Every structure is written in C-alpha cells, then in structure tokens.
Steps between C-alpha positions, in 0.01 A plus 500: 500500500758663728769269363412592145514875579836455669634300201367765254649783706846338525506438124384854423788633713744269321367607159546874565788514747782328328670435175625178340808704407647580162611221275874423501674595180681215325741728315584786735325828574189583294455850358152599390519801264409628156837407349452128582140512373621644167779242482241225546287643215800532267612146566149364460437692176825365349409145617152529340638650179737205456214252556274693260785487244487117506798420723517345846613734773547545873516788738653519845331734744634605838303539821533879476365503142207271584422687826513836321274383219258338749491823701420704187239252381323470838496878547372578149277202415316382809220623725695411815775697671824308518810634668852382566478221239806276486538189278763259622613212279636173637578161349167383358266756661440867557371709788315832493471717810335831560197671643156498338219744589158335474179672604701761695706244689875450445614141514865387483529190280762257373410255222710206383456322169569526131338593167394238254562625143347200316177665396372818336595704805714444811319318780610536864570178697505615865662247737489716816371828629543695818271795597613695804601259773202271450571129513527351153212254558266800520612676178346262246238763411775754433688261272189447284429874492855596398529217248172606337588870504845436348362267238227745404754780451736281302221362282375853421839662437746231389443280196769250410539453125791259526570191712701605801671331793670640808805394698541653840844518661630702792442867409394451137218377284575367151209499257551290187276498202462361154314640202 
C-alpha cells in the first residue's frame, strides 16, 4: 500500500508540476490573433464555395491561421477552458499544445496526430499525448478523453459535404476537395 501511495504521489507531482512544452512550429513563429482567424475563415469560405459550385479545389492553411481559428473555436464553442493553443504542422502529422482547465485544474498538454476527413465530419487520430510531465505509458486515459472530446465537438459543429483529403507539410496544411 505504501508503494502505491508513493507511486501515486510522484505521478500527481509530475502531472501538476511540469509541462510537456509547446509544440515546435514547422514554418516559423506562430501568431494567434483575430486577423489570422479571419483569414482562415475567408480562405475556407472561398474553398467551400468553389466545391459547392461543382469544381475541385484546395486550400493551404498556415500554422498561424489554424492556431488562430482553433483558439477562437475552443474559446467560443466548448465547455472547457483552453489557453495558449498552438497548432504545429510537420510532414505527415500535426501537434497541438496548450493548457486545458478541467474541473478547476489546469493541465498542460501536447497532442500529436492528424484529422481523418474521409467521413461526414473530421475524426481525430491521436498518435501521442503528453500531460504535464507524466510518463507517456500513464496517459492512455487522457488520450481517450481528448480524442472523444475533440471528436464530439467536430461531429456537432463540422459537417463535411464534400470528399476531402489533407496533406501536411512543414508549416502548412493543404486540404483538397472534390464536388
């Protein structure tokens, strides 16, 4: 019993005392602001209009545009408090870092994965998660929680009316679609 209490205490300290650090931008410094959020919306609306008009299209979104839109979305559309959201894009995967407030507790997180656009709404495919300084073998519960929470939000708010695919390269995400 003493060993279990010591193990639990050490992991609680790791959970609350450290941070996995911010994700590393693939395309240079990331700016999270209203201008980039609006730019994201304008690009996405033009992309969607082209698809709705019957032509294939693609849109290239920067880390700053995606981070700014994610910050706005999470602040306005969720029940959780997220701060310092950064979305970093690398070849074949993305990372999101920030702080989430759950039940009065602030937890620094970094999530690695990608979004699958093959269905009616984007589905997160998390390949790794870090919460505080906890060892990754203990964060399985967190991965399931975040994957479910992200999918629930995307399912409720984002409906894909066209087949889409994404290509992730250092600093940019390209979303391609066909009518």
